[in-house]
N, C-alpha and C positions, 0 to 999 in steps of 0.2 A: 310576786310575793314580797311583803314588806320586810320580812326578816332577812337581814343581809347576809347571814351565814348560808343561805340556800340559793344565792345568785352565782351564776357562773363566773362573773367578774371577780367575785370574792375567791372562788376556787382557784382561778388563774393566779392570784396573788402568791399561792403557796406551791405552784408547780416546781420551781427551782428547788425550794426547801425540801419538798418530798421526792424530788427526782422523778416526776411523773407527769402526766397529762390530766387536766381536769375533764371529766365527762359528766354528762347528765343522762340518766335513764328516766324517761318520762313514760309512765304506763297509764293509758287511757282506758277506761272501761264504762259501760253504762251506768254503773254505780258509783263512779267518781274517778280522780286522778290521784296518782302517786307519783311524787317528785323525788328523785334520788339523785343527789349530787356527790361525787367522790373524786379522788384522784387515783388514777390507774398507773401503777409502778412496774417496772420490769423487775422481775426476780433475777438476782445475781447467779443463778444456777440453771442449768438445763435439765431436762428429763426426757428420755426417749428421743434426744436429738432436737427437741423443740424448745422455743422460748415460751415462758409463762409469765403471768402477771398477778399482782394481788390490788386489792382496793382499800383505801383508807380516807377517813374523813379529813378534809383540810384543817389545818391548826384552828382549834376553836370547837364548835358543836356542829352537829348536822344529823346525818342519817336520813332515811326515807320518811317522808311527811305526806300526810293525806290531805287532798284539797277537794272541796265541792262534793263530799260524800253524801249519797242519798241516805235517808233514814232507814235503818235496818239492813243497810247493804255493806257495812264495813267489813264484817267477817269474810264475806265472799270476796270483796274487793282485795283485801290483803292476801287471801289465798292465791287468787289469780295473779297478783303482782308477783309473789314468790315464785310461781311457776315460770312466769315470763322472764324474770330476773335470772332464774337458775339457767334457763335456756341461753340468755344473753351471756352469762358468764361462761358457759360451756363454748359458745361460739368465739368469745373473745379470749380464750385460754386464761381466764381469771380463777385462780385456784382458791384464794382465801379472801376474806374481808374483816377490817376492824372499823368498829363505829364508835364515835363518842356521841351519844344521844344529847339532845338539847334539854337541859334540865328545867327550863321554863316551859317549853311546849310539851314536855313529857311524852315525846312520840315513841319513847320505848314501850309505852303501854299497848300501843297498837301492834308491835312487832315481836313481842315476847316468844310467840309460839314458833318462830322460825329462826331466831337468832339465839345463841348462848348468852344470855344477858347477865350482868353482874352489878350491883350497886357499889359505887367506889366511895363516895363521900357526899357531904352536904356542901351546897354553894350558898352564898348569901348575897345581899345588896340592900339598897335602901328603897322601900316601898313609898312612893309619893302620893298616889291617888287616893289612898284610904286615910290620909292624915292631912288635917288643915295646916298643922305645923310639923313636917316630917322630921326636922332636926330635933324638936322637943320629944318626938314620940319614938324615933328610931335610934338616935344617937345616945350613947351612954353618958351618964352624969360626968364621968371622967373625960370623955371625948369633948363635950360641950365646954368643960372648964378649960382644956387645953386650947381650944379654938378661941375661947375669949382671951385667954393670956396672949396667944400669938397675934391676934388682931390689935391687942392693946400695945404689943411691942413693936407695931408698925408693918406687920406682914399684910400685904394686900393681894388680891386676886384678880384675874382677868379670864374672861370666857369668850373664845372667839369660834365662831361657826364658819366652816369653809375657810380655813386659814390659807393664805396665800403662799405660805412657806412653813416647812417643818424643820428649818435649819437648827434653830436654837434647841428644838426639842430633842433632835438627833444627837447633838453634842451632850446634852444632859443624860440622855438614855444610854448612849454608848459609854460614857464615863461611869455611869451607875452599874451597868452589866460587868465592866472591867473591875469596879470595886468589889463586886459580890462574886467574882470568879465564875460568872454564868457560863453555862454550856454554849458552844458555838451556835447551837440550834436557835438561840435567842438574838443572834447578832444579824438582824434583817439589814440587807444592804441599801444603797442609795436608791436603787431602782424599785425596791419594794415600797419605800416612802413616797417616791414620785408617782408610783402606780396607785398608792392610797388616794392621793390627791386627784389623780386623773380619773379613776373610776368612782371614787365616793366622796369627792370634795364637799358636796352639799350635805353629806351625812357624817361629816367628821366634826367633832367638838373638841377643841383643844382648851384645856383648863390649865392655867399657870398660877404659881404663887409667886410674889414679888416682895422684895425687901430693899428698901433704899433705891429703888429703880431697877434692880437686877433681878432677873428671873432665877429663883433658887429651887424651883420644881416644876414639873410639867407632866400632865396626864393626857392620853390620847383616848377618846371615847368614840364608839360607832353609834350613830342613830339607827335604830331598827323599828320603824313604825313607832309605837307608843313606849318603846324600851330604849335604853342607853346601855351599852356594854362597855365597861371599863377594860381597855385593850392593853395598853402599855403605859409605864410610869417611870419617872426618874427623879432623882433629887441631887442637888449640888453637895459636894463633900463638905462636911464640917457645918452644915446648916440645919441639922436635925434638931437642934436645940430650939429652932424657930418653928418647928412642926409644920412643914410645908404640906405634908400629905393630909393632915387634918384640915388644914385651910382649903386644899383643893377639893377634898370630898365634900366639905361645907359648901363651897362655891357651886359645885356640880349640882348639889341637891336644891339650892335655891334657884339656880337657872332652870333646872328641870321642872320643878314645880310652876314657875312662871311660864313656862313653854308647854304645858300640857303633857309632859312625860309621866307615864304611870310608875315606871320602875327603873332604877339603876342597878345593874346586875354586875357585882364585883367578882364573881367566881368563888373559888374555894382555896384550900391550902395547897401545899406542894406534895403532901402526903394524904394517906387515907386515915390518919390518925385523928380522932375527934378533938384531940388537944393540940393539933398542929398550930403552931404559933402565928403563922400567917393568917389562917382561917380565924383564930380567935381575935386577931387584930382587925379583920374585916368585920367581924361581928360587932365591933363597937358602933358601927354605923348602920347596922341592920338587926336590931335586937328582936324584931318581929318578923323577919324574913328569912325563910328557908326554902331551899329546893333540893331535890335529890338528883345526883349526877350518876348515870349508868353508862356502861359500855356495852358493846355487843360484838361477838365473834362468830364467824361462820367459815367452815371449810366447805367450799362448793365443789372440789374434786378431791376427795379423800386419798385416792389411789396416787394421783400426782402429788399431792401434799406429803405422802409418805415417801415417795421417791426423792423429792426436793430435801426432805429432812436427812435421808441417807447421804445425799450428795454434800449436805452441809456438815454431816457427822455430828447430828444432834438428835435427841430422842423427840418423838412426837409429843411426848408428855412435858416437854420443857414449858417452864411457867411463861416465859416471853412469848407473845404471840404477834405474827406467825413464827413458829419454832425455827424455821429455816433461816430466819434473820437474826437469831438470838447472838451469834458470834460476831457479826458484822455490825450490829446496832446497839447503841446505848438505849435505855429505857426512855422513850420520848415522853413529853409531858402529855397527861391524859386530860387536860383541859386548857382552855384559852385564858390568857390574861396574866400579866405581871404587875402586881402592886407591891410597892416597897413598904415594909413594915417599919415602924418607928416605936 
């Protein structure tokens, strides 16, 4: 499967972050295949003297996805998958599941019947394949003006596929996260970045903005078949007047168009508010591109779920899901990608 988010190596990147183990449930049926990747986490409470677990999408997007489905067989394939996965969860003591469905693939549409799904927000990006000049078609007038001004001021860009090192990127990224008082969730360690290169080196695109020979901004993108996903981004302090993010977004669009990329997906905002400032900033580079991001929830074992909530001293109606993690956890990001607004 060309979509990187559904590969086991991608899931393994986030085992430490999610404090669990990446697993793949592959369901084969005469009508087709359902591939489901998730991280299985031990629940910090016991019930009836046993350990239990829950499942969550690795940082980013995922959920079950259908492959090679025979015409007219989707409904039955999904029904059979649901039964098989329910049995799997029972055997594995998996109590609940939280999914961040893929906004581009829209796999939520195939599984609405079996998960409690909810629309969260719009995501955006830059569509390349439908435009001869995506910068002219997708970028706002103000964004194009800012890019021209930055280039005239001497800002340059560099695009590197399969970089030999992410040392400079890490320095800029960590400094940016510190400047933004970002949650510890976003402080990926050295092993994370080395594993990115180890597992996905040839699918990493590093875009940098430079001024007077010094890197003033850096973005990490993942290549996923005909898509590029903007993953992480950072800028050097006191360089925002040089608009490095604008220049990097411009450089990524040019490189993507030249190299047959159909879409650069930038994600959404940090809230569900349609006026979220980060989302509106990203829209400057994707005026004609929108996707809907959905989540999915499932309680596979209601009886044990209730007991665990009692152990955690929370109501089963708690807004945070799963409820038994509400006190111990902060609300984790509902989607992948950090892009610095300017």
